[in-house]
DRENPA-17074 format. One record per residue: x, y, z negated of N, C-alpha, C, O, CB in turn; residue number from 1. Coordinates in steps of 0.02 Angstrom, whole numbers. Glycine has a CB too. Example, Ala and Ser with C-alpha at 12.3 -4.5 7.8 and 13.67 -1.06 7.14 Angstrom:
BEGIN
{{660; -284; -390}; {615; -225; -390}; {660; -165; -390}; {712; -166; -423}; {565; -224; -452}; 1}
{{642; -112; -354}; {684; -53; -357}; {645; 2; -394}; {670; 57; -402}; {704; -30; -286}; 2}
end
This chain:
BEGIN
{{4502; -487; -3256}; {4608; -545; -3272}; {4654; -542; -3251}; {4703; -570; -3277}; {4630; -615; -3258}; 1}
{{4658; -510; -3199}; {4731; -479; -3164}; {4766; -426; -3213}; {4822; -416; -3236}; {4715; -434; -3083}; 2}
{{4682; -390; -3218}; {4705; -297; -3274}; {4725; -302; -3332}; {4760; -263; -3365}; {4640; -240; -3297}; 3}
{{4689; -382; -3353}; {4720; -391; -3433}; {4809; -407; -3438}; {4849; -384; -3480}; {4675; -469; -3471}; 4}
{{4823; -466; -3366}; {4913; -436; -3382}; {4933; -389; -3360}; {4993; -386; -3374}; {4969; -471; -3361}; 5}
{{4915; -346; -3330}; {4924; -315; -3316}; {4937; -259; -3380}; {4990; -229; -3383}; {4891; -320; -3273}; 6}
{{4896; -251; -3416}; {4901; -207; -3463}; {4965; -220; -3507}; {5017; -188; -3517}; {4839; -207; -3499}; 7}
{{4936; -291; -3533}; {4998; -329; -3571}; {5076; -333; -3576}; {5120; -347; -3616}; {4992; -380; -3558}; 8}
{{5063; -300; -3473}; {5140; -309; -3478}; {5146; -221; -3454}; {5203; -204; -3437}; {5183; -384; -3414}; 9}
{{5099; -174; -3452}; {5122; -107; -3487}; {5123; -70; -3401}; {5148; -15; -3386}; {5216; -112; -3544}; 10}
{{5084; -125; -3349}; {5060; -100; -3250}; {5129; -113; -3218}; {5155; -93; -3166}; {5034; 10; -3228}; 11}
{{5151; -158; -3270}; {5228; -186; -3245}; {5217; -226; -3175}; {5227; -286; -3185}; {5267; -245; -3308}; 12}
{{5201; -213; -3113}; {5171; -272; -3065}; {5224; -347; -3085}; {5207; -405; -3095}; {5181; -241; -2962}; 13}
{{5299; -314; -3085}; {5309; -396; -3066}; {5332; -435; -3142}; {5349; -494; -3144}; {5385; -406; -2997}; 14}
{{5326; -384; -3210}; {5339; -412; -3258}; {5264; -458; -3263}; {5257; -511; -3293}; {5363; -361; -3314}; 15}
{{5204; -416; -3219}; {5148; -446; -3234}; {5132; -520; -3194}; {5106; -570; -3217}; {5097; -394; -3220}; 16}
{{5155; -509; -3140}; {5148; -567; -3088}; {5191; -639; -3131}; {5178; -695; -3109}; {5194; -537; -3000}; 17}
{{5224; -637; -3170}; {5277; -690; -3210}; {5238; -720; -3247}; {5244; -781; -3255}; {5338; -663; -3257}; 18}
{{5184; -681; -3282}; {5180; -679; -3338}; {5093; -749; -3347}; {5071; -791; -3386}; {5178; -583; -3358}; 19}
{{5070; -704; -3253}; {5009; -742; -3202}; {5041; -809; -3206}; {5032; -854; -3247}; {4998; -712; -3110}; 20}
{{5073; -805; -3163}; {5113; -880; -3140}; {5112; -918; -3187}; {5074; -966; -3199}; {5187; -881; -3119}; 21}
{{5166; -890; -3223}; {5160; -940; -3319}; {5129; -953; -3339}; {5138; -1009; -3363}; {5171; -928; -3380}; 22}
{{5046; -912; -3354}; {4994; -964; -3350}; {4967; -1007; -3327}; {4939; -1054; -3356}; {4967; -958; -3352}; 23}
{{4974; -992; -3242}; {4932; -1016; -3186}; {4972; -1096; -3229}; {4949; -1132; -3273}; {4951; -981; -3080}; 24}
{{5030; -1099; -3197}; {5082; -1184; -3230}; {5025; -1184; -3319}; {4979; -1224; -3324}; {5230; -1156; -3257}; 25}
{{5037; -1145; -3364}; {5022; -1180; -3426}; {4938; -1217; -3412}; {4911; -1265; -3439}; {5028; -1117; -3498}; 26}
{{4920; -1182; -3372}; {4847; -1170; -3381}; {4815; -1260; -3347}; {4765; -1294; -3358}; {4818; -1083; -3323}; 27}
{{4878; -1268; -3303}; {4863; -1351; -3267}; {4898; -1387; -3312}; {4884; -1446; -3298}; {4893; -1371; -3181}; 28}
{{4941; -1388; -3363}; {4923; -1438; -3401}; {4874; -1451; -3514}; {4872; -1501; -3551}; {4998; -1460; -3387}; 29}
{{4855; -1398; -3520}; {4857; -1393; -3544}; {4733; -1384; -3565}; {4692; -1394; -3610}; {4926; -1359; -3537}; 30}
{{4737; -1362; -3497}; {4663; -1363; -3496}; {4660; -1389; -3422}; {4653; -1343; -3383}; {4623; -1286; -3512}; 31}
{{4665; -1474; -3382}; {4675; -1520; -3329}; {4602; -1507; -3295}; {4605; -1498; -3234}; {4694; -1601; -3354}; 32}
{{4544; -1504; -3322}; {4480; -1501; -3305}; {4432; -1431; -3319}; {4372; -1416; -3319}; {4455; -1557; -3338}; 33}
{{4480; -1406; -3327}; {4458; -1325; -3314}; {4412; -1294; -3387}; {4392; -1236; -3393}; {4397; -1321; -3231}; 34}
{{4399; -1372; -3456}; {4385; -1359; -3510}; {4401; -1381; -3539}; {4434; -1429; -3521}; {4351; -1354; -3524}; 35}
{{4391; -1367; -3622}; {4435; -1412; -3660}; {4373; -1448; -3691}; {4343; -1412; -3731}; {4493; -1374; -3716}; 36}
{{4347; -1512; -3680}; {4306; -1526; -3722}; {4285; -1541; -3802}; {4343; -1541; -3822}; {4300; -1555; -3699}; 37}
{{4252; -1552; -3853}; {4261; -1564; -3920}; {4294; -1659; -3931}; {4289; -1694; -3982}; {4175; -1544; -3956}; 38}
{{4303; -1664; -3912}; {4339; -1743; -3923}; {4410; -1736; -3915}; {4446; -1775; -3947}; {4316; -1803; -3865}; 39}
{{4440; -1685; -3871}; {4516; -1682; -3830}; {4537; -1645; -3905}; {4598; -1637; -3901}; {4528; -1624; -3735}; 40}
{{4511; -1616; -3975}; {4499; -1592; -4023}; {4490; -1615; -4069}; {4517; -1581; -4113}; {4472; -1567; -4020}; 41}
{{4463; -1664; -4092}; {4445; -1651; -4141}; {4432; -1694; -4216}; {4389; -1729; -4243}; {4407; -1629; -4118}; 42}
{{4515; -1656; -4233}; {4566; -1658; -4255}; {4549; -1603; -4268}; {4507; -1602; -4312}; {4617; -1677; -4227}; 43}
{{4572; -1527; -4239}; {4562; -1479; -4296}; {4484; -1465; -4320}; {4471; -1450; -4379}; {4596; -1411; -4274}; 44}
{{4439; -1470; -4273}; {4374; -1489; -4281}; {4350; -1502; -4341}; {4301; -1470; -4360}; {4363; -1537; -4249}; 45}
{{4377; -1547; -4381}; {4364; -1589; -4437}; {4390; -1547; -4498}; {4350; -1534; -4542}; {4399; -1662; -4430}; 46}
{{4476; -1516; -4506}; {4451; -1472; -4547}; {4374; -1432; -4545}; {4346; -1417; -4598}; {4498; -1432; -4543}; 47}
{{4355; -1423; -4498}; {4286; -1373; -4554}; {4343; -1269; -4546}; {4334; -1212; -4568}; {4288; -1433; -4707}; 48}
{{4384; -1295; -4513}; {4428; -1207; -4523}; {4387; -1141; -4495}; {4370; -1096; -4533}; {4513; -1202; -4468}; 49}
{{4376; -1141; -4439}; {4347; -1090; -4394}; {4242; -1098; -4371}; {4204; -1143; -4354}; {4407; -1105; -4315}; 50}
{{4239; -1048; -4380}; {4168; -995; -4386}; {4168; -978; -4337}; {4215; -950; -4310}; {4159; -932; -4430}; 51}
{{4084; -999; -4298}; {4054; -950; -4220}; {4056; -886; -4299}; {4060; -899; -4359}; {3932; -982; -4156}; 52}
{{4052; -810; -4257}; {3987; -756; -4322}; {3987; -701; -4251}; {4022; -654; -4232}; {4035; -701; -4441}; 53}
{{3924; -743; -4224}; {3909; -679; -4168}; {3968; -662; -4124}; {4008; -690; -4086}; {3891; -607; -4207}; 54}
{{3946; -564; -4161}; {3969; -488; -4110}; {3978; -440; -4139}; {3945; -409; -4181}; {3922; -458; -4060}; 55}
{{4051; -430; -4104}; {4048; -351; -4152}; {4017; -289; -4117}; {3997; -295; -4059}; {4129; -320; -4171}; 56}
{{4015; -260; -4134}; {3973; -194; -4098}; {3995; -187; -4061}; {3976; -132; -4041}; {3963; -133; -4118}; 57}
{{4052; -218; -4007}; {4082; -181; -3929}; {4045; -237; -3909}; {4013; -224; -3858}; {4178; -171; -3898}; 58}
{{4032; -322; -3939}; {4000; -360; -3922}; {4051; -396; -3857}; {4053; -404; -3795}; {3933; -327; -3912}; 59}
{{4093; -412; -3926}; {4197; -451; -3939}; {4150; -525; -3979}; {4108; -513; -4023}; {4289; -377; -4034}; 60}
{{4159; -572; -3964}; {4099; -638; -4009}; {4173; -644; -4028}; {4226; -632; -3998}; {4037; -725; -3963}; 61}
{{4152; -675; -4109}; {4158; -645; -4176}; {4173; -743; -4199}; {4141; -794; -4186}; {4069; -586; -4214}; 62}
{{4246; -726; -4240}; {4269; -806; -4257}; {4286; -760; -4330}; {4295; -700; -4341}; {4350; -860; -4198}; 63}
{{4286; -831; -4376}; {4296; -838; -4431}; {4342; -880; -4454}; {4339; -938; -4433}; {4252; -846; -4450}; 64}
{{4381; -866; -4491}; {4432; -927; -4500}; {4474; -937; -4574}; {4506; -892; -4603}; {4490; -917; -4442}; 65}
{{4466; -1010; -4596}; {4503; -992; -4687}; {4550; -1030; -4640}; {4544; -1067; -4591}; {4468; -1031; -4789}; 66}
{{4606; -1000; -4682}; {4663; -1020; -4678}; {4678; -1056; -4713}; {4724; -1089; -4689}; {4697; -988; -4677}; 67}
{{4657; -1083; -4795}; {4662; -1126; -4851}; {4637; -1184; -4819}; {4653; -1233; -4852}; {4624; -1105; -4916}; 68}
{{4598; -1203; -4758}; {4580; -1253; -4731}; {4608; -1283; -4692}; {4574; -1328; -4668}; {4541; -1249; -4716}; 69}
{{4666; -1277; -4668}; {4723; -1257; -4626}; {4764; -1311; -4665}; {4775; -1281; -4718}; {4751; -1170; -4626}; 70}
{{4787; -1360; -4670}; {4846; -1375; -4683}; {4907; -1405; -4593}; {4894; -1412; -4533}; {4827; -1439; -4749}; 71}
{{4955; -1413; -4627}; {5010; -1432; -4574}; {5016; -1490; -4540}; {5017; -1504; -4480}; {5068; -1429; -4598}; 72}
{{5021; -1543; -4623}; {5016; -1580; -4600}; {4947; -1646; -4574}; {4943; -1708; -4572}; {5057; -1581; -4625}; 73}
{{4911; -1601; -4563}; {4832; -1617; -4517}; {4829; -1594; -4460}; {4776; -1603; -4431}; {4765; -1588; -4543}; 74}
{{4877; -1562; -4429}; {4854; -1534; -4372}; {4906; -1572; -4306}; {4957; -1606; -4310}; {4860; -1446; -4382}; 75}
{{4862; -1548; -4245}; {4909; -1600; -4191}; {4914; -1529; -4152}; {4873; -1487; -4135}; {4866; -1686; -4141}; 76}
{{5000; -1539; -4143}; {5022; -1471; -4074}; {4966; -1463; -4024}; {4926; -1416; -4018}; {5096; -1494; -4016}; 77}
{{4970; -1497; -4003}; {4925; -1519; -3924}; {4836; -1477; -3921}; {4805; -1450; -3875}; {4908; -1635; -3926}; 78}
{{4819; -1491; -4000}; {4741; -1486; -4000}; {4766; -1418; -4004}; {4769; -1384; -3953}; {4682; -1525; -4062}; 79}
{{4789; -1389; -4072}; {4787; -1318; -4096}; {4795; -1268; -4031}; {4747; -1230; -4024}; {4850; -1306; -4154}; 80}
{{4845; -1260; -3984}; {4833; -1258; -3921}; {4811; -1216; -3880}; {4828; -1162; -3856}; {4808; -1289; -3912}; 81}
{{4751; -1269; -3874}; {4707; -1302; -3834}; {4617; -1216; -3842}; {4572; -1196; -3805}; {4694; -1413; -3884}; 82}
{{4655; -1190; -3947}; {4605; -1168; -3924}; {4607; -1098; -3898}; {4659; -1080; -3869}; {4564; -1178; -3967}; 83}
{{4538; -1040; -3907}; {4556; -979; -3849}; {4540; -917; -3903}; {4548; -917; -3964}; {4495; -978; -3763}; 84}
{{4499; -838; -3837}; {4495; -840; -3876}; {4448; -793; -3937}; {4405; -831; -3961}; {4540; -849; -3868}; 85}
{{4446; -739; -3961}; {4438; -712; -4037}; {4437; -646; -4036}; {4476; -615; -4000}; {4493; -731; -4087}; 86}
{{4402; -622; -4065}; {4417; -551; -4130}; {4379; -613; -4175}; {4329; -648; -4176}; {4364; -441; -4122}; 87}
{{4438; -598; -4211}; {4434; -649; -4280}; {4451; -596; -4358}; {4495; -553; -4363}; {4510; -724; -4269}; 88}
{{4395; -619; -4415}; {4409; -604; -4497}; {4498; -670; -4507}; {4480; -727; -4492}; {4306; -644; -4564}; 89}
{{4514; -669; -4511}; {4564; -707; -4579}; {4579; -683; -4640}; {4610; -635; -4663}; {4631; -718; -4565}; 90}
{{4524; -766; -4674}; {4503; -743; -4733}; {4569; -805; -4743}; {4586; -858; -4717}; {4410; -745; -4763}; 91}
{{4592; -759; -4799}; {4700; -808; -4818}; {4658; -839; -4881}; {4685; -891; -4902}; {4813; -729; -4857}; 92}
{{4599; -819; -4919}; {4587; -833; -5010}; {4597; -901; -5006}; {4581; -940; -4962}; {4502; -813; -5054}; 93}
{{4619; -908; -5046}; {4676; -987; -5092}; {4743; -1027; -5028}; {4771; -1082; -5027}; {4593; -1088; -5117}; 94}
{{4745; -965; -4982}; {4821; -978; -4956}; {4865; -998; -5013}; {4859; -980; -5071}; {4856; -911; -4922}; 95}
{{4914; -1042; -4984}; {4981; -1041; -5019}; {5022; -1085; -4960}; {4997; -1092; -4904}; {4980; -1080; -5105}; 96}
{{5083; -1111; -4976}; {5133; -1154; -4961}; {5105; -1207; -4882}; {5110; -1209; -4820}; {5145; -1201; -5042}; 97}
{{5070; -1247; -4951}; {5040; -1309; -4896}; {4997; -1300; -4857}; {4971; -1351; -4833}; {5013; -1362; -4920}; 98}
{{4968; -1213; -4831}; {4933; -1202; -4803}; {4973; -1152; -4715}; {4945; -1124; -4668}; {4887; -1175; -4860}; 99}
{{5047; -1167; -4733}; {5088; -1118; -4697}; {5104; -1173; -4643}; {5123; -1231; -4647}; {5157; -1078; -4741}; 100}
{{5087; -1124; -4585}; {5100; -1174; -4517}; {5133; -1118; -4467}; {5107; -1092; -4417}; {5016; -1216; -4479}; 101}
{{5212; -1104; -4502}; {5244; -1047; -4440}; {5219; -1066; -4377}; {5173; -1036; -4350}; {5331; -1046; -4429}; 102}
{{5269; -1153; -4336}; {5257; -1157; -4301}; {5201; -1180; -4221}; {5211; -1194; -4162}; {5286; -1159; -4324}; 103}
{{5121; -1167; -4289}; {5058; -1183; -4272}; {5055; -1102; -4281}; {5003; -1083; -4255}; {5009; -1242; -4317}; 104}
{{5078; -1068; -4296}; {5017; -959; -4305}; {5095; -936; -4248}; {5104; -877; -4232}; {5016; -877; -4455}; 105}
{{5137; -986; -4229}; {5173; -962; -4147}; {5139; -953; -4108}; {5115; -903; -4083}; {5214; -1001; -4110}; 106}
{{5135; -1040; -4094}; {5113; -1037; -4053}; {5028; -1024; -4037}; {4999; -1055; -3993}; {5142; -1080; -4040}; 107}
{{5005; -988; -4068}; {4937; -968; -4066}; {4944; -898; -4055}; {4895; -863; -4044}; {4896; -987; -4126}; 108}
{{5015; -871; -4059}; {5003; -786; -4041}; {5046; -789; -3955}; {5057; -752; -3907}; {5057; -716; -4119}; 109}
{{5055; -850; -3975}; {5120; -893; -3899}; {5024; -871; -3839}; {5013; -831; -3794}; {5159; -1060; -3920}; 110}
{{4989; -912; -3867}; {4926; -900; -3820}; {4890; -830; -3799}; {4876; -809; -3743}; {4872; -936; -3851}; 111}
{{4884; -808; -3846}; {4834; -736; -3863}; {4913; -709; -3837}; {4923; -664; -3877}; {4790; -712; -3970}; 112}
{{4960; -711; -3803}; {4993; -626; -3772}; {5001; -669; -3707}; {4967; -653; -3658}; {5089; -577; -3815}; 113}
{{5057; -740; -3702}; {5058; -720; -3659}; {5008; -788; -3615}; {5030; -809; -3561}; {5129; -697; -3646}; 114}
{{4944; -817; -3643}; {4925; -854; -3605}; {4810; -799; -3578}; {4771; -790; -3532}; {4940; -948; -3659}; 115}
{{4821; -786; -3643}; {4728; -764; -3641}; {4761; -674; -3639}; {4720; -644; -3673}; {4656; -798; -3747}; 116}
{{4825; -612; -3608}; {4826; -547; -3643}; {4763; -496; -3637}; {4720; -476; -3598}; {4885; -511; -3618}; 117}
{{4787; -490; -3701}; {4726; -410; -3700}; {4620; -464; -3718}; {4568; -446; -3690}; {4733; -348; -3554}; 118}
{{4626; -524; -3767}; {4578; -547; -3769}; {4565; -560; -3846}; {4525; -597; -3875}; {4578; -595; -3726}; 119}
{{4595; -532; -3860}; {4608; -496; -3925}; {4598; -441; -3977}; {4646; -414; -4004}; {4642; -491; -3921}; 120}
{{4556; -431; -3985}; {4512; -352; -4017}; {4540; -364; -4068}; {4600; -361; -4053}; {4420; -337; -4028}; 121}
{{4536; -376; -4121}; {4568; -390; -4171}; {4542; -407; -4243}; {4485; -409; -4265}; {4600; -346; -4172}; 122}
{{4620; -422; -4282}; {4601; -495; -4294}; {4632; -443; -4395}; {4689; -439; -4417}; {4667; -593; -4231}; 123}
{{4582; -422; -4419}; {4550; -429; -4489}; {4594; -458; -4532}; {4561; -511; -4536}; {4487; -468; -4492}; 124}
{{4629; -466; -4557}; {4655; -529; -4614}; {4628; -508; -4684}; {4656; -457; -4704}; {4750; -538; -4622}; 125}
{{4606; -519; -4704}; {4558; -523; -4799}; {4581; -580; -4853}; {4577; -640; -4844}; {4458; -551; -4791}; 126}
{{4605; -548; -4911}; {4589; -585; -4958}; {4674; -649; -4932}; {4685; -709; -4922}; {4488; -613; -4949}; 127}
{{4716; -575; -4935}; {4782; -591; -4933}; {4829; -605; -4982}; {4865; -558; -4998}; {4804; -554; -4906}; 128}
{{4839; -666; -5013}; {4899; -671; -5071}; {4950; -666; -5060}; {4973; -689; -5008}; {4908; -720; -5104}; 129}
{{4994; -629; -5113}; {5054; -588; -5091}; {5126; -647; -5054}; {5179; -650; -5022}; {5081; -540; -5174}; 130}
{{5090; -672; -5078}; {5149; -762; -5028}; {5166; -757; -4963}; {5216; -768; -4929}; {5102; -851; -5014}; 131}
{{5074; -725; -4950}; {5064; -729; -4831}; {5126; -684; -4831}; {5166; -697; -4786}; {4963; -669; -4767}; 132}
{{5143; -627; -4879}; {5187; -567; -4828}; {5237; -610; -4831}; {5247; -616; -4770}; {5210; -478; -4855}; 133}
{{5283; -651; -4861}; {5351; -668; -4850}; {5303; -694; -4792}; {5274; -641; -4780}; {5409; -715; -4904}; 134}
{{5270; -752; -4739}; {5261; -802; -4687}; {5244; -717; -4641}; {5276; -685; -4599}; {5186; -882; -4701}; 135}
{{5189; -708; -4669}; {5195; -620; -4601}; {5269; -591; -4580}; {5287; -572; -4525}; {5157; -528; -4649}; 136}
{{5309; -595; -4643}; {5361; -550; -4604}; {5417; -579; -4557}; {5467; -547; -4538}; {5398; -513; -4654}; 137}
{{5401; -649; -4539}; {5421; -731; -4482}; {5396; -685; -4448}; {5430; -646; -4414}; {5382; -827; -4480}; 138}
{{5343; -685; -4451}; {5249; -685; -4382}; {5274; -641; -4366}; {5317; -658; -4326}; {5146; -671; -4400}; 139}
{{5272; -553; -4379}; {5245; -522; -4360}; {5309; -491; -4304}; {5293; -454; -4258}; {5209; -489; -4411}; 140}
{{5410; -519; -4320}; {5416; -503; -4263}; {5435; -535; -4186}; {5485; -540; -4151}; {5445; -470; -4278}; 141}
{{5378; -550; -4183}; {5362; -617; -4134}; {5302; -584; -4057}; {5294; -590; -3997}; {5305; -693; -4200}; 142}
{{5263; -530; -4145}; {5233; -502; -4090}; {5228; -420; -4054}; {5240; -362; -4073}; {5178; -521; -4104}; 143}
{{5209; -446; -4003}; {5209; -399; -3944}; {5178; -269; -4010}; {5143; -241; -4053}; {5098; -464; -3858}; 144}
{{5239; -258; -3953}; {5182; -194; -3992}; {5107; -190; -3999}; {5070; -173; -4046}; {5187; -130; -3955}; 145}
{{5093; -217; -3926}; {5021; -181; -3935}; {4980; -261; -3970}; {4924; -242; -3986}; {4979; -144; -3837}; 146}
{{4986; -333; -3986}; {4967; -352; -4025}; {4974; -341; -4092}; {4923; -343; -4126}; {4972; -387; -4011}; 147}
{{5045; -324; -4128}; {5054; -296; -4185}; {4989; -219; -4193}; {4940; -257; -4200}; {5142; -277; -4184}; 148}
{{4964; -165; -4196}; {4919; -148; -4180}; {4838; -188; -4209}; {4822; -170; -4265}; {4939; -148; -4118}; 149}
{{4814; -214; -4192}; {4751; -266; -4142}; {4756; -310; -4269}; {4710; -320; -4309}; {4815; -362; -4010}; 150}
{{4826; -317; -4277}; {4802; -378; -4331}; {4795; -305; -4420}; {4841; -274; -4447}; {4901; -473; -4339}; 151}
{{4736; -305; -4433}; {4703; -248; -4488}; {4718; -293; -4569}; {4675; -331; -4590}; {4594; -232; -4469}; 152}
{{4789; -281; -4610}; {4725; -292; -4659}; {4728; -263; -4700}; {4764; -213; -4705}; {4709; -346; -4687}; 153}
{{4682; -289; -4750}; {4607; -260; -4768}; {4618; -241; -4842}; {4670; -266; -4864}; {4537; -321; -4759}; 154}
{{4590; -210; -4880}; {4606; -234; -4953}; {4535; -249; -4978}; {4485; -230; -4948}; {4647; -176; -5003}; 155}
{{4535; -290; -5044}; {4461; -330; -5052}; {4410; -269; -5082}; {4354; -258; -5059}; {4466; -407; -5117}; 156}
{{4437; -239; -5130}; {4395; -150; -5117}; {4361; -108; -5063}; {4320; -67; -5085}; {4439; -103; -5123}; 157}
{{4370; -110; -5006}; {4387; -80; -4946}; {4327; -137; -4899}; {4291; -121; -4852}; {4487; -85; -4927}; 158}
{{4333; -208; -4935}; {4307; -252; -4872}; {4245; -266; -4818}; {4248; -292; -4763}; {4308; -298; -4893}; 159}
{{4187; -239; -4854}; {4124; -253; -4828}; {4131; -208; -4785}; {4129; -228; -4727}; {4063; -252; -4869}; 160}
{{4146; -117; -4798}; {4127; -59; -4777}; {4196; -45; -4716}; {4193; -13; -4663}; {4118; -4; -4848}; 161}
{{4265; -88; -4752}; {4331; -84; -4649}; {4291; -138; -4608}; {4308; -131; -4550}; {4457; -132; -4651}; 162}
{{4247; -187; -4613}; {4222; -246; -4573}; {4149; -237; -4528}; {4122; -265; -4481}; {4211; -305; -4629}; 163}
{{4136; -171; -4580}; {4082; -139; -4537}; {4079; -93; -4515}; {4031; -89; -4476}; {4040; -132; -4552}; 164}
{{4116; -40; -4521}; {4162; -14; -4443}; {4163; -41; -4374}; {4155; -9; -4322}; {4232; -22; -4452}; 165}
{{4174; -106; -4383}; {4173; -145; -4324}; {4101; -205; -4289}; {4081; -221; -4233}; {4236; -182; -4342}; 166}
{{4088; -217; -4348}; {4025; -263; -4366}; {3953; -238; -4376}; {3931; -211; -4426}; {4039; -293; -4429}; 167}
{{3921; -251; -4325}; {3850; -236; -4392}; {3846; -271; -4428}; {3878; -323; -4425}; {3779; -235; -4381}; 168}
{{3797; -255; -4488}; {3771; -281; -4549}; {3751; -371; -4517}; {3777; -424; -4533}; {3693; -223; -4580}; 169}
{{3698; -355; -4469}; {3685; -435; -4457}; {3706; -476; -4404}; {3679; -524; -4376}; {3623; -447; -4455}; 170}
{{3753; -450; -4396}; {3802; -509; -4362}; {3872; -514; -4453}; {3877; -572; -4474}; {3856; -461; -4249}; 171}
{{3893; -487; -4472}; {3942; -524; -4526}; {3908; -571; -4578}; {3850; -584; -4595}; {3983; -469; -4570}; 172}
{{3969; -589; -4594}; {3933; -668; -4596}; {3900; -650; -4697}; {3914; -592; -4712}; {4025; -764; -4579}; 173}
{{3877; -675; -4737}; {3839; -671; -4792}; {3898; -657; -4827}; {3898; -599; -4848}; {3793; -730; -4813}; 174}
{{3956; -696; -4844}; {4018; -677; -4901}; {4036; -603; -4872}; {4057; -560; -4911}; {4099; -738; -4899}; 175}
{{4031; -597; -4836}; {4046; -531; -4853}; {3999; -491; -4850}; {4011; -432; -4834}; {4089; -508; -4821}; 176}
{{3946; -511; -4862}; {3904; -436; -4890}; {3857; -396; -4801}; {3839; -339; -4783}; {3997; -356; -4934}; 177}
{{3856; -464; -4771}; {3806; -470; -4727}; {3766; -490; -4738}; {3742; -492; -4795}; {3811; -489; -4689}; 178}
{{3730; -524; -4667}; {3653; -539; -4674}; {3677; -608; -4627}; {3625; -628; -4600}; {3582; -470; -4638}; 179}
{{3728; -647; -4608}; {3734; -710; -4546}; {3789; -743; -4590}; {3845; -726; -4610}; {3763; -684; -4448}; 180}
{{3744; -805; -4596}; {3747; -885; -4599}; {3808; -903; -4565}; {3810; -910; -4504}; {3684; -923; -4564}; 181}
{{3877; -916; -4621}; {3923; -946; -4559}; {3902; -995; -4522}; {3844; -1015; -4527}; {3983; -972; -4578}; 182}
{{3953; -1027; -4474}; {3904; -1098; -4421}; {3982; -1132; -4391}; {4016; -1086; -4368}; {3829; -1054; -4323}; 183}
{{4005; -1177; -4387}; {4062; -1232; -4400}; {4064; -1202; -4342}; {4011; -1175; -4323}; {4062; -1318; -4417}; 184}
{{4122; -1198; -4302}; {4126; -1211; -4210}; {4097; -1256; -4188}; {4056; -1249; -4142}; {4188; -1225; -4177}; 185}
{{4112; -1305; -4212}; {4073; -1361; -4185}; {4002; -1370; -4186}; {3988; -1401; -4135}; {4093; -1412; -4210}; 186}
{{3969; -1362; -4207}; {3905; -1337; -4221}; {3874; -1287; -4171}; {3821; -1304; -4143}; {3910; -1306; -4284}; 187}
{{3906; -1222; -4156}; {3894; -1177; -4119}; {3875; -1190; -4047}; {3917; -1222; -4016}; {3940; -1142; -4124}; 188}
{{3806; -1169; -4004}; {3773; -1162; -3951}; {3794; -1120; -3915}; {3765; -1120; -3861}; {3719; -1155; -3958}; 189}
{{3850; -1064; -3923}; {3864; -1034; -3858}; {3937; -1088; -3842}; {3969; -1083; -3790}; {3879; -935; -3863}; 190}
end
């Protein structure tokens, strides 16, 4: 874990130490019991927007996120901030202004970059509508260099081939040409 904080700050011990101490302080308030129960995030789970999905070829757990099922008017910021690590396929099919949640996106980025650094392997952005790029311009400026490199925009024509580079067909969701059914995170046994 300490190596992750060091890598996140390019091996600068002073910066990594400050980041780690900040993480410990945050964790005491965000995860006071050492874990997060389903009852603490029941509103977020009710949206049925996050699915667990096996592992990529490097053994990293995969999460599929359907962004069009997220509405900032229905979210609880404290619940959103309790969600943790993943390799992500972010499906933006049907995403529009009603789903745009810049504050929520920035809260997730804060968690990825400052609370759980070096936990995100890759984030595949698929079925990206043109309108999303306006939100991306705002979000992008808050990403550090290492995190920016982890976001991959996938063209529809290259979807299956691109995902199969890092995800075995047996672990890829059926809806993207693989063989695994989607499992809502609240129904996952892992």
